[in-house]
Each structure stands twice: as structure tokens, then as C-alpha cells.
C-alpha positions in Angstrom: 0.0 0.0 0.0 1.5 3.3 -1.1 -0.5 5.7 1.0 -1.3 5.7 4.7 -3.7 8.2 6.2 -2.1 9.6 9.4 -4.7 11.4 11.5 -3.8 15.1 12.1 -7.2 16.0 13.6 -10.6 14.5 13.8 -11.4 15.8 10.3 -8.1 16.3 8.5 -5.7 13.6 7.3 -2.2 14.0 6.0 -0.7 11.5 3.6 2.6 9.7 4.1 3.9 8.0 1.0 6.0 4.8 0.9 9.1 6.1 -0.8 11.2 3.0 -0.2 11.6 2.1 -3.9 12.8 5.7 -4.7 15.0 5.8 -1.5 17.0 2.8 -2.7 18.3 4.9 -5.7 19.2 7.9 -3.6 22.2 8.7 -1.4 21.7 8.8 2.3 23.2 11.8 4.1 23.8 9.8 7.3 24.7 12.2 10.2 23.0 12.6 13.6 19.9 10.6 12.5 22.0 7.5 13.2 21.9 8.4 16.9 18.2 8.8 17.2 17.2 6.9 20.3 14.6 4.2 20.0 12.1 2.7 22.5 14.3 -0.2 23.7 17.3 2.1 24.3 15.2 4.5 26.4 14.3 1.6 28.7 17.9 1.5 29.9 17.3 4.3 32.4 17.2 2.9 35.9 15.0 4.7 38.4 15.9 4.3 42.1 13.3 2.9 44.4 11.3 5.7 46.0 11.6 8.0 42.9 9.0 9.1 40.4 9.5 10.3 36.9 8.3 13.5 35.2 8.2 13.5 31.4 8.0 16.4 29.0 7.8 16.5 25.3 7.7 19.1 22.5 7.0 18.8 18.8 7.9 21.0 15.9 4.5 21.0 14.2 4.4 20.2 10.5 8.2 20.1 10.3 8.3 17.6 7.4 5.8 19.4 5.1 7.5 22.7 5.9 10.7 21.7 4.1 10.5 22.7 0.4 12.3 20.5 -2.1 13.3 21.2 -5.7 10.9 20.6 -8.6 12.9 17.6 -9.8 12.7 16.1 -6.2 9.0 16.8 -6.1 8.5 14.6 -9.1 9.7 11.7 -7.1 7.1 12.5 -4.4 4.1 11.5 -6.5 1.0 11.0 -4.2 0.0 7.9 -6.1 -3.4 8.6 -7.5 -4.8 10.2 -10.6 -7.1 13.2 -10.5 -9.1 15.3 -12.9 -7.4 18.7 -12.9 -10.7 20.3 -12.0 -10.4 18.8 -8.6 -7.4 21.0 -8.0 -9.1 24.3 -8.9 -8.4 27.0 -6.4 -5.1 25.5 -5.4 -1.6 26.9 -6.1 -0.8 23.6 -7.8 -3.6 24.2 -10.3 -2.4 27.7 -11.0 1.2 26.4 -11.6 -0.2 23.7 -13.9 -2.3 26.1 -16.0 0.6 28.6 -16.3 3.1 25.8 -17.4 0.6 24.5 -20.0 0.0 28.1 -21.4 3.7 28.7 -21.6 4.2 25.4 -23.5 1.2 26.1 -25.7 -0.6 22.9 -24.7 -4.0 22.1 -23.2 -4.3 21.2 -19.5 -4.1 17.4 -19.4 -7.3 15.4 -18.7 -5.6 13.6 -15.8 -2.8 14.6 -13.4 -0.9 12.9 -10.6 -0.2 15.3 -7.7 3.3 15.5 -6.3 4.5 16.9 -2.9 6.9 19.8 -3.2 7.9 19.2 0.4 9.9 16.7 2.4 7.4 13.8 2.9 8.0 11.7 6.0 8.8 8.7 3.8 11.6 10.6 2.0 15.0 9.0 2.4 16.7 12.1 3.8 13.7 13.7 5.6 14.7 12.3 8.9 18.3 13.6 8.4 17.1 17.1 7.5 14.6 17.1 10.4 17.1 15.9 12.9 20.0 18.2 11.9 17.7 21.2 11.7 16.0 20.5 15.0 19.4 19.7 16.7 20.9 23.0 15.4 17.9 25.0 16.7 17.9 23.4 20.1 21.7 23.8 20.5 21.6 27.5 19.4 19.2 28.2 22.4 20.9 26.0 25.0 19.0 22.7 24.5 20.5 19.2 24.3 23.0 19.4 27.1 25.2 16.7 25.7 26.0 15.0 29.0 22.3 14.1 29.6 21.3 13.4 26.0 20.2 9.9 25.0 21.8 8.9 21.8 21.6 5.5 20.1 24.9 3.7 19.8 26.5 5.8 22.6 26.6 5.0 26.4 23.3 5.8 28.2 23.7 9.1 30.2 24.1 9.0 34.0 22.1 11.2 36.3 18.6 12.1 37.4 17.6 13.7 34.1 17.9 12.7 30.5 16.7 14.2 27.2 16.5 13.0 23.6 15.7 14.1 20.1 13.7 12.0 17.7 13.4 13.9 14.4 11.0 16.7 15.2 10.2 15.6 18.7 12.3 16.7 21.7 11.6 15.0 25.1 13.0 14.8 28.6 12.6 12.8 31.8 13.5 13.8 35.3 13.6 11.4 38.3 12.4 13.0 41.6 12.5 11.5 45.1 8.9 10.5 45.9 8.6 13.0 48.8 9.7 16.0 46.8 7.6 14.9 43.8 4.5 14.8 46.1 5.3 18.2 47.6 5.7 19.8 44.1 2.6 18.2 42.8 0.6 19.6 45.7 2.0 23.1 45.2 
């Protein structure tokens, strides 16, 4: 199945395309994405008896679709279904199509296949771009304190707090002695 509807709200879906066949032919950028922590690695944190854990998370909303790609790259991000161009009326894509057809002196085709001019989540290098951009942003403003960061393939950090970065999601956990946790929760 090429398309998977991923709920964004109760009424709106976003499409994530299976780009695996295209990814095989492209060069991977590698980089920090190789250190993205995964679930099993996060379970290595040992919480002392009598402690509680507080968790926080933050998400850069719509990070993947916010990254524009070149026209030639967009052609590899075909959505995977055929439309009547009339279904695109009122969109920027329809305006671009009509302008290109006028310039070429041809009629608007009877059928079109939409393409994403953004970094789709299934894109080979989308995780690399997202991770590198988010890491740079966090570090520029004092985030990701190195010593407490969970990074795959590196030793698990020691201490009462840890944080991690998974593409566009930044998270942290802090272990509190149960008594201080109860006091802070009560105000």
C-alpha cells in the first residue's frame, strides 16, 4: 500500500507516502539521525526505588511538510493517485499547472498525478534534515545538554535527568525523590 492516512485531527488527514523504492536509488546523508534513540534504548534508564519520573515533550508541528524541495525532487514524491485537474481548482498547484501549459502552448491534461513539493516523511533524507535542523535549533538556544542526551549507539547518560531528540520531537525525563515529587505536585 503506497498511501497511509495519518490522523492530524478528527477531520483532517495527511498522507505519508511509501518512498522506499525511490530511496534505494538515492544517497543517504547519514549524520545525527543514526543516533536517534529508539524505545528499547530508552528503557535502559534505571529509576531508584522511591523515585517518580516526570516526562515532558515538545513537537515542531508540521516540520516535514515545511521543508520545500526542488521541482525535480517533487516529481519523485508523487502522491500515487490520478485526479481530474478540475479537482485542483483553487489551489496553487492548479495555477502552476495552467501557467506551465499556457507557456508550453498545450492544453491542460485530462488527468494529473499530484506531487508533494515538500519533504514527505517517507523521504529518504527527511529524517536527516529534520534531525539536523532541530538539533541545530535546540543547541543554538541552550537545549540538548550533551551529557544528559540519550543517543543511540552511545553510552546511556548517567544522572537524574535525560533528554532526547527523535526527528521533530524533543523529550526529557527527570527522576524525583517521591517525597519532593509529592510536595511539588501539591503546590
